[in-house]
N, C-alpha and C positions, 0 to 999 in steps of 0.2 A: 378312341375307345371308351366305351361306357361301361360303368359297373354300377351294382347296387348302391345306392344313396342312402347314407344314414344320418338322421338328426335326431336330437335329444327332445323328448317332451318337456315343455317348460312348465314348472310349477307356478301356480298362482291362487292367491286367495281371493275369492269373490263372494259379494254379498248374496245371500239368499233372500228370497221374498219375505221371510219371517224375521228379518232383523239379525240373523246369524251370518256366519261365514262359512263357506265350504272350500275345501281344497281341491283343485282341479289340476290336471296335467294337459297342457295345451299343445297340439301339434303344429308347432311353428316351422315353416320351411323357408329358408333363404333362397331367394331366386335372383338372377342377374337379367333385368330387362334391357333389351338393346333396340333402338330405333335405327334400322339400317337404312330406312328409305331416304332420310335427308341428311343427317348429321352424324350418325353413328354414335350418338349420345347413349350413355349406359347408366343404370342406377341399381344398386343392391336393395333388395325390399324384403323384410321379414313379413311372411304371409300365414294366415290361419288356414290350414287344410280343412275344408268344409265339404263333407259328403252330402250336406243338405242343400248346397247351392248349385244351381244348374250351370252357371257360368262363373268365369273369373270375373270379380268386381272389385276395383281398385279406386282409391281416391282420386279426384280430378288433378290434384297438385303433382301427381306423378307423371301424368300426360304432359303437363306444363315442362316438367323437369327433363322430360325426353323430347321437348320441342315438337310435340304432337299437337296440332291444331284441333282442340277438343271438339268444337262445333263444325268442324268441316264436314262431318257426316250427320245424317238424320238421328236425332235422339229417340229413345224409346223408353217405355215403362218397363221397370224390372220388378217384379213382385217377390216379397220376402215371406218371412212368417205371418200367418194370419192374413190380414189386409194391408200390412206395411208394404209401401212400394217406393222406389227411388227412380230417378230419371238418369239414364245412362247414355253414353256415346261409345259404340264398339269400334276398336282399332286393332289392327294387326301389329304384332311385335314379335321379336325373337326372344325366347325365354332359355335361360340356362340354369340347370339344377346341379349342385355338386361341385367338386372341386375342379380348378382349372386344369385342363388336360384330359381330366377323366368325367367330365361334366356330360350330362344328357342335355341336348340342345334341340329345340323344336320351334317352328312357328306356332303361333296361337293367337286367339283373339282375347281382348280384355274390354269390358265394359267399364268406362271411367266415369264416376259420378261425383258431383259436387256435394252430394249428400252423404258420402262415405269418409270415415276417418281412419279406416284399416283396410288391408288388403285380404280378399277372400280368394282361395284356389278352389274352383268348383269342378263339377263332373265333366262338363264339356270344356275341353281346352287345357285341361290339367290331369285329372284322374285318368281320362282315357288315353293318356300318353304312356301310361305305365301298365304292364301286365299284372303286377300285384302291388298292393299298399298294405304293409304289415305292421300292426301295432304290437310292440314287444313291451306290454305293460309293466311286467315285473323289473325289467331292465331300464324302463322309462325311455325307450327308443322308438323310432319310426323308421321304417326301411321302405324305400321305393325301389321296385325292380323294373328297369326299362324294358320295353317289349322286345328289343333285340337280344335280350339275355334270357328270355323264358323259353 
């Protein structure tokens, strides 16, 4: 059984470009990654929900933790903001979002990159698995509505 998944927006103070500090609320989603192909290894990962990212983009060390042979597939360039780019290796994993027994589970693809040090959940492979993603800014929460509940 799946149900809407709720997460708290995480407060953080960040430097602005003028030497000041601004307060932001980050949409952090904890997911459970599983590599079912070989070893059934699992890892919980805190990820930034990023509507500007086309794909899921995670640090390479997580592929290693899941015993995924990072370079067993052909690498590809992934472009970010402006002209920035990273080199990534796309692999299939199982992703679980939410509480055990009530989680939303799906197969997805993640680009793992040695140039990343945090995990991004993108449009293809995460956002598209949900019918609605709702930011409840006053209560500082994020709600993910699985497609089977819409």
